[in-house]
MIBASE-194326 format. One line per 4 residues: number of its first residue (from 1); for each residue x, y, z of N, C-alpha, C. Coordinates in pm, whole numbers. Example, Ala and Ser with C-alpha at 12.3 -4.5 7.8 and 13.67 -1.06 7.14 Angstrom:
2
1 = 1319,-569,780,1230,-450,780,1320,-330,780 | 1285,-225,708,1367,-106,714,1290,3,787
This chain:
267
1 = 2631,1193,-937,2677,1055,-944,2556,964,-955 | 2558,869,-1046,2448,775,-1065,2470,654,-975 | 2368,620,-898,2374,504,-812,2287,394,-869 | 2325,271,-845,2246,158,-892,2136,131,-790
5 = 2019,194,-810,1911,185,-713,1860,42,-697 | 1860,-34,-805,1811,-172,-796,1900,-256,-706 | 2032,-242,-720,2124,-320,-638,2111,-282,-491 | 2098,-151,-465,2083,-105,-328,1955,-161,-267
9 = 1847,-155,-344,1720,-204,-293,1724,-354,-269 | 1789,-428,-360,1799,-573,-344,1875,-607,-215 | 1984,-534,-189,2060,-561,-68,1978,-530,56 | 1902,-420,50,1818,-385,164,1711,-491,188
13 = 1651,-540,78,1548,-643,92,1606,-771,147 | 1725,-807,101,1788,-930,150,1821,-920,298 | 1867,-801,342,1896,-784,484,1769,-796,566 | 1661,-736,517,1534,-742,591,1481,-883,599
17 = 1495,-959,489,1448,-1096,489,1532,-1184,581 | 1659,-1152,592,1748,-1230,677,1729,-1197,823 | 1680,-1075,854,1665,-1030,992,1524,-975,1016 | 1422,-1059,1011,1284,-1010,1022,1250,-950,1157
21 = 1328,-979,1263,1294,-925,1393,1379,-805,1431 | 1462,-755,1339,1547,-641,1370,1464,-515,1383 | 1507,-420,1469,1434,-293,1482,1426,-223,1348 | 1312,-165,1318,1291,-101,1189,1327,46,1193
25 = 1395,98,1088,1424,241,1083,1314,322,1019 | 1204,258,979,1103,325,899,1009,408,985 | 1027,539,985,935,627,1053,927,604,1204 | 1033,547,1265,1034,527,1409,956,405,1453
29 = 908,322,1360,833,204,1399,928,102,1460 | 887,40,1569,967,-63,1633,887,-193,1634 | 954,-303,1603,886,-432,1603,846,-467,1746 | 722,-507,1765,676,-542,1899,747,-667,1948
33 = 780,-670,2077,860,-778,2132,776,-901,2156 | 780,-994,2063,708,-1120,2082,784,-1233,2013 | 912,-1214,1989,989,-1317,1922,989,-1299,1772 | 1066,-1379,1706,1080,-1370,1560,959,-1430,1491
37 = 912,-1362,1389,804,-1415,1305,861,-1437,1167 | 904,-1555,1134,964,-1578,1002,862,-1555,891 | 908,-1504,779,822,-1484,664,780,-1618,606 | 662,-1621,550,614,-1741,482,710,-1774,369
41 = 774,-1892,371,873,-1925,267,816,-1915,125 | 688,-1945,110,628,-1941,-24,620,-1800,-79 | 628,-1699,13,616,-1560,-33,748,-1484,-29 | 855,-1548,17,983,-1477,30,1029,-1417,-102
45 = 1031,-1501,-206,1079,-1453,-335,989,-1344,-390 | 858,-1360,-371,762,-1262,-421,777,-1128,-349 | 795,-1133,-218,811,-1010,-142,943,-942,-177 | 1049,-1022,-193,1178,-965,-231,1169,-896,-366
49 = 1097,-957,-459,1081,-896,-591,1001,-767,-581 | 897,-767,-497,817,-647,-480,900,-534,-422 | 980,-565,-321,1060,-463,-256,1178,-420,-341 | 1225,-508,-432,1339,-472,-515,1298,-380,-629
53 = 1169,-361,-649,1122,-264,-747,1109,-130,-675 | 1209,-44,-687,1213,79,-606,1107,180,-647 | 1075,265,-550,978,372,-571,1049,506,-573 | 998,598,-652,1037,738,-644,924,809,-570
57 = 956,865,-453,858,943,-377,895,1090,-385 | 810,1176,-329,839,1319,-334,970,1353,-263 | 1006,1274,-158,1131,1298,-89,1252,1272,-178 | 1237,1182,-273,1347,1150,-363,1385,1267,-452
61 = 1293,1362,-470,1316,1474,-561,1377,1595,-491 | 1405,1582,-360,1455,1697,-285,1581,1756,-346 | 1671,1672,-395,1797,1722,-449,1799,1736,-599 | 1683,1726,-662,1674,1734,-807,1639,1877,-850
65 = 1712,1929,-946,1691,2067,-991,1561,2078,-1069 | 1493,2193,-1056,1374,2219,-1135,1408,2214,-1284 | 1319,2151,-1361,1341,2143,-1505,1432,2030,-1547 | 1480,1951,-1452,1573,1843,-1486,1498,1726,-1550
69 = 1572,1644,-1623,1519,1519,-1677,1584,1405,-1600 | 1502,1321,-1540,1551,1210,-1458,1527,1080,-1534 | 1633,1006,-1554,1623,878,-1625,1602,766,-1525 | 1499,687,-1545,1463,579,-1454,1476,445,-1522
73 = 1518,345,-1446,1518,209,-1496,1374,163,-1518 | 1352,67,-1606,1214,25,-1638,1134,-25,-1518 | 1202,-75,-1412,1128,-131,-1299,1099,-31,-1189 | 1142,93,-1206,1120,195,-1103,978,248,-1114
77 = 909,255,-999,773,307,-995,772,445,-929 | 678,529,-969,670,667,-921,535,687,-852 | 538,739,-730,412,763,-660,338,881,-722 | 208,889,-695,127,997,-751,175,1133,-703
81 = 214,1142,-575,262,1270,-524,392,1312,-590 | 480,1215,-617,606,1249,-683,580,1299,-825 | 486,1237,-894,453,1282,-1030,396,1423,-1027 | 312,1451,-927,253,1584,-917,361,1689,-888
85 = 452,1657,-797,560,1750,-766,650,1770,-888 | 679,1661,-958,763,1672,-1077,697,1762,-1182 | 567,1747,-1198,493,1830,-1294,502,1977,-1255 | 481,2006,-1126,484,2144,-1080,622,2208,-1095
89 = 727,2126,-1086,864,2178,-1091,928,2159,-1229 | 852,2109,-1324,905,2092,-1459,1004,1979,-1472 | 1001,1884,-1378,1091,1768,-1384,1026,1661,-1471 | 1103,1603,-1560,1052,1500,-1650,1116,1366,-1620
93 = 1036,1261,-1628,1087,1125,-1611,1093,1058,-1748 | 1198,982,-1772,1204,902,-1893,1264,767,-1858 | 1224,665,-1932,1274,530,-1907,1410,513,-1973 | 1496,438,-1906,1629,411,-1961,1700,309,-1876
97 = 1831,317,-1872,1909,220,-1796,1970,281,-1672 | 1966,414,-1659,2015,479,-1538,1900,489,-1438 | 1934,519,-1314,1832,532,-1210,1855,656,-1128 | 1750,698,-1060,1759,816,-974,1857,790,-861
101 = 1937,889,-825,2038,871,-722,1982,871,-583 | 1898,775,-551,1843,761,-417,1815,613,-395 | 1751,579,-286,1729,439,-257,1591,416,-198 | 1549,291,-204,1421,250,-150,1442,209,-5
105 = 1373,270,88,1389,238,229,1400,365,311 | 1394,352,444,1407,467,532,1302,572,502 | 1346,699,491,1254,808,466,1192,802,328 | 1250,721,237,1199,713,102,1105,595,80
109 = 1085,513,183,996,398,168,853,445,142 | 777,373,59,639,413,29,552,412,154 | 456,503,156,362,513,267,241,424,246 | 197,359,353,72,283,355,-15,344,465
113 = -134,393,428,-225,453,525,-292,344,608 | -300,367,739,-360,269,830,-459,340,921 | -580,285,934,-680,344,1021,-765,236,1086 | -825,269,1200,-905,170,1271,-1007,240,1360
117 = -1103,161,1409,-1190,210,1515,-1138,156,1648 | -1212,176,1756,-1165,133,1887,-1145,-18,1894 | -1229,-93,1825,-1216,-238,1827,-1094,-289,1752 | -1041,-208,1662,-925,-250,1584,-795,-187,1629
121 = -798,-114,1743,-680,-39,1785,-559,-128,1811 | -578,-236,1886,-464,-323,1918,-405,-385,1791 | -491,-430,1701,-441,-491,1578,-373,-387,1490 | -419,-263,1496,-354,-158,1417,-209,-141,1460
125 = -182,-148,1589,-44,-136,1637,42,-248,1580 | -14,-370,1571,59,-482,1513,83,-460,1364 | -18,-408,1294,-6,-383,1151,102,-278,1124 | 107,-175,1206,209,-72,1191,348,-133,1205
129 = 366,-222,1304,494,-288,1321,526,-377,1200 | 425,-447,1150,446,-533,1034,488,-454,911 | 428,-338,891,466,-254,777,614,-217,783 | 664,-186,902,805,-156,916,891,-275,879
133 = 850,-393,921,924,-514,889,927,-541,739 | 818,-506,672,805,-536,530,860,-426,440 | 910,-318,499,976,-214,420,890,-97,380 | 782,-72,453,691,39,423,683,133,543
137 = 648,258,517,624,354,625,474,365,652 | 431,357,777,289,371,808,247,517,812 | 130,546,757,67,677,770,-54,656,859 | -40,686,988,-141,654,1088,-255,755,1084
141 = -373,709,1044,-490,794,1032,-581,786,1156 | -534,718,1263,-615,704,1384,-697,575,1380 | -772,553,1485,-789,626,1607,-668,608,1696 | -655,693,1800,-535,694,1881,-548,619,2014
145 = -667,573,2048,-686,499,2173,-812,413,2158 | -857,356,2269,-968,261,2264,-1103,323,2299 | -1112,455,2303,-1242,519,2324,-1330,496,2202 | -1459,475,2225,-1551,440,2117,-1556,549,2010
149 = -1543,507,1885,-1549,596,1769,-1628,527,1659 | -1652,598,1550,-1727,543,1438,-1632,501,1327 | -1634,373,1290,-1539,321,1191,-1545,391,1055 | -1663,442,1008,-1661,506,876,-1568,627,867
153 = -1549,698,978,-1463,816,975,-1319,780,941 | -1273,670,995,-1133,632,977,-1112,554,847 | -1212,476,808,-1204,408,679,-1202,510,566 | -1280,614,579,-1281,720,477,-1147,791,472
157 = -1088,819,588,-959,887,590,-851,804,520 | -851,675,544,-755,587,477,-779,587,327 | -903,570,287,-935,564,144,-898,692,73 | -923,806,136,-890,934,73,-738,950,58
161 = -661,899,154,-515,907,145,-464,826,26 | -529,714,-1,-491,632,-117,-538,698,-246 | -660,747,-246,-717,807,-367,-641,931,-412 | -592,1011,-317,-523,1134,-356,-372,1117,-368
165 = -324,994,-353,-183,967,-380,-89,984,-263 | -140,1016,-145,-51,1026,-29,4,891,12 | -68,784,-15,-24,649,20,-41,558,-100 | 46,458,-109,39,364,-222,-64,254,-196
169 = -105,238,-71,-206,139,-35,-262,178,101 | -370,111,141,-432,141,270,-473,15,343 | -483,27,476,-532,-83,560,-634,-25,658 | -755,-81,658,-862,-41,750,-892,-157,843
173 = -913,-127,970,-937,-232,1068,-1055,-195,1156 | -1154,-285,1162,-1263,-272,1259,-1294,-412,1310 | -1409,-431,1372,-1439,-561,1429,-1443,-674,1330 | -1510,-652,1216,-1523,-756,1114,-1456,-719,982
177 = -1429,-590,961,-1370,-545,834,-1472,-515,727 | -1596,-552,750,-1699,-537,648,-1743,-392,632 | -1773,-327,744,-1817,-187,737,-1711,-95,681 | -1586,-119,717,-1478,-37,664,-1463,-56,514
181 = -1481,-180,467,-1474,-207,323,-1586,-135,250 | -1705,-136,306,-1817,-66,244,-1789,84,235 | -1736,141,343,-1708,285,346,-1597,321,249 | -1485,252,258,-1369,284,174,-1403,272,26
185 = -1486,174,-7,-1522,153,-147,-1608,263,-207 | -1663,349,-122,-1742,461,-171,-1654,577,-220 | -1527,577,-186,-1437,684,-227,-1388,656,-369 | -1412,746,-463,-1368,723,-601,-1218,697,-609
189 = -1182,596,-686,-1042,562,-700,-995,452,-607 | -1086,401,-525,-1050,298,-427,-1123,168,-457 | -1048,59,-449,-1103,-75,-455,-1066,-142,-323 | -1163,-155,-235,-1138,-208,-100,-1181,-355,-93
193 = -1103,-434,-20,-1132,-577,-8,-1120,-620,137 | -1223,-689,186,-1223,-747,320,-1160,-886,309 | -1041,-904,364,-968,-1031,350,-947,-1094,487 | -960,-1225,495,-948,-1294,623,-844,-1405,622
197 = -779,-1429,505,-668,-1524,500,-581,-1491,379 | -471,-1563,363,-377,-1530,255,-438,-1556,117 | -529,-1652,110,-591,-1682,-19,-677,-1566,-68 | -759,-1510,22,-843,-1397,-20,-759,-1272,-44
201 = -648,-1257,30,-561,-1142,8,-495,-1148,-130 | -448,-1266,-168,-386,-1283,-300,-489,-1260,-410 | -610,-1312,-389,-716,-1296,-488,-754,-1149,-504 | -762,-1077,-392,-800,-935,-395,-703,-854,-479
205 = -576,-888,-475,-476,-815,-551,-469,-864,-695 | -450,-994,-715,-431,-1046,-850,-556,-1031,-936 | -668,-1069,-883,-792,-1070,-962,-864,-935,-961 | -858,-864,-847,-944,-746,-830,-869,-614,-818
209 = -735,-617,-815,-652,-495,-811,-685,-408,-691 | -720,-469,-578,-755,-392,-459,-637,-306,-413 | -668,-184,-368,-563,-98,-314,-586,-62,-167 | -694,-109,-109,-719,-94,35,-758,-230,92
213 = -685,-271,194,-709,-398,262,-788,-372,389 | -898,-446,409,-980,-431,529,-971,-558,612 | -941,-541,741,-920,-654,831,-1020,-650,945 | -1063,-767,989,-1152,-780,1104,-1075,-822,1226
217 = -1062,-732,1323,-985,-762,1443,-1046,-876,1524 | -1176,-897,1508,-1241,-1005,1581,-1216,-1142,1523 | -1153,-1148,1406,-1134,-1276,1338,-988,-1308,1309 | -896,-1215,1335,-755,-1235,1302,-668,-1206,1423
221 = -574,-1298,1452,-475,-1266,1553,-357,-1198,1484 | -256,-1162,1562,-144,-1086,1508,-72,-1160,1395 | -45,-1289,1416,26,-1366,1314,-52,-1378,1185 | -182,-1403,1196,-265,-1416,1077,-275,-1285,1002
225 = -290,-1174,1075,-298,-1043,1011,-168,-1010,939 | -55,-1046,999,75,-1023,936,84,-1099,803 | 40,-1224,803,46,-1305,682,-45,-1248,573 | -164,-1203,612,-256,-1143,515,-197,-1015,457
229 = -143,-930,544,-83,-804,499,36,-831,407 | 121,-922,446,238,-958,365,197,-1003,226 | 96,-1089,220,49,-1140,91,-10,-1027,7 | -90,-942,70,-155,-832,-2,-50,-740,-65
233 = 55,-706,8,156,-614,-42,249,-678,-145 | 268,-809,-136,362,-876,-225,298,-924,-355 | 166,-933,-360,99,-987,-478,74,-879,-583 | 124,-897,-705,101,-795,-809,-39,-806,-867
237 = -85,-698,-928,-214,-699,-996,-204,-784,-1121 | -304,-867,-1143,-305,-953,-1262,-339,-876,-1388 | -287,-923,-1497,-314,-861,-1627,-417,-944,-1704 | -430,-918,-1831,-521,-996,-1916,-665,-987,-1873
241 = -727,-1103,-1851,-870,-1105,-1818,-899,-1034,-1687 | -804,-1040,-1592,-826,-972,-1464,-834,-821,-1483 | -740,-766,-1558,-739,-622,-1582,-865,-579,-1659 | -907,-661,-1754,-1026,-628,-1831,-1150,-622,-1742
245 = -1160,-714,-1648,-1275,-715,-1559,-1272,-599,-1460 | -1152,-564,-1413,-1140,-450,-1323,-1178,-321,-1394 | -1146,-311,-1523,-1188,-194,-1600,-1340,-179,-1598 | -1412,-290,-1593,-1557,-284,-1586,-1605,-234,-1449
249 = -1526,-264,-1346,-1558,-209,-1214,-1545,-57,-1218 | -1432,-8,-1274,-1413,137,-1284,-1521,200,-1372 | -1561,132,-1477,-1664,186,-1565,-1797,200,-1491 | -1826,107,-1402,-1948,116,-1322,-1942,236,-1229
253 = -1827,258,-1166,-1811,375,-1080,-1832,505,-1158 | -1772,510,-1276,-1785,629,-1361,-1930,654,-1400 | -1999,549,-1435,-2138,563,-1478,-2225,622,-1368 | -2211,570,-1248,-2298,616,-1140,-2251,748,-1078
257 = -2126,785,-1101,-2080,914,-1051,-2139,1030,-1131 | -2194,1001,-1248,-2254,1103,-1333,-2402,1121,-1303 | -2452,1048,-1204,-2594,1060,-1171,-2664,927,-1187 | -2789,925,-1165,-2867,803,-1174,-2862,746,-1316
261 = -2845,615,-1333,-2842,556,-1466,-2975,569,-1536 | -2968,579,-1668,-3091,586,-1746,-3167,456,-1734 | -3298,465,-1733,-3378,343,-1723,-3372,265,-1854 | -3376,134,-1840,-3374,50,-1959,-3509,49,-2025
265 = -3515,65,-2157,-3645,65,-2227,-3726,-59,-2192 | -3854,-39,-2163,-3942,-150,-2134,-3951,-182,-1985 | -3873,-104,-1901,-3874,-132,-1756,-3920,-10,-1680
């Protein structure tokens, strides 16, 4: 039976927007008890549009026969892991007007990797709750308590989860967010951005196509971090001149991954 995945997702998004403080079913995450935090009205439509574009994850393929052809609506996105599983099982995706018989939300919601050091532990708990409110499942990469640890270990874990397709985006948290951004950006396939307000979060996505958000726990309270995260997840990557410039970032990574650059004649 073919289900209208877009309609289902739209209804789910509308319910979430109408009830931002309701307990979340996503991966057991529960909203922390501090009252209702209404979504920024300027981002409501943008977030609804983002969430109404459903994802196909590896869990969505559980009931699909090997070798099958799955017809997807043009707005359906497929995670890297789902594409890899489909390739291994001979499942083909094609664009059309039908959609996969599953829905966006619950166990099928996209994963966002989250990691922190001891200084970012409290804010990480808030970020995990926010992800549930916004319709995503958290992939907790640690740390698990406030004992002193080294932020590069956890920033790298988050970045690798994004780079290998386990998560559609990542969030790193330390005292300032700067060291985690430096670390995450060293992982091929990652564009990490240290953001401290909604303006920089929107810029990181639209202009720079960032896929890992880095937050400084020493500079953001829970409400501010929620707004930054919301903006980061709801803002699409810009096309045209923005995409062309980001291609130059990737070209720089490719050049230096092959070894030291050749010296310029005369220098």
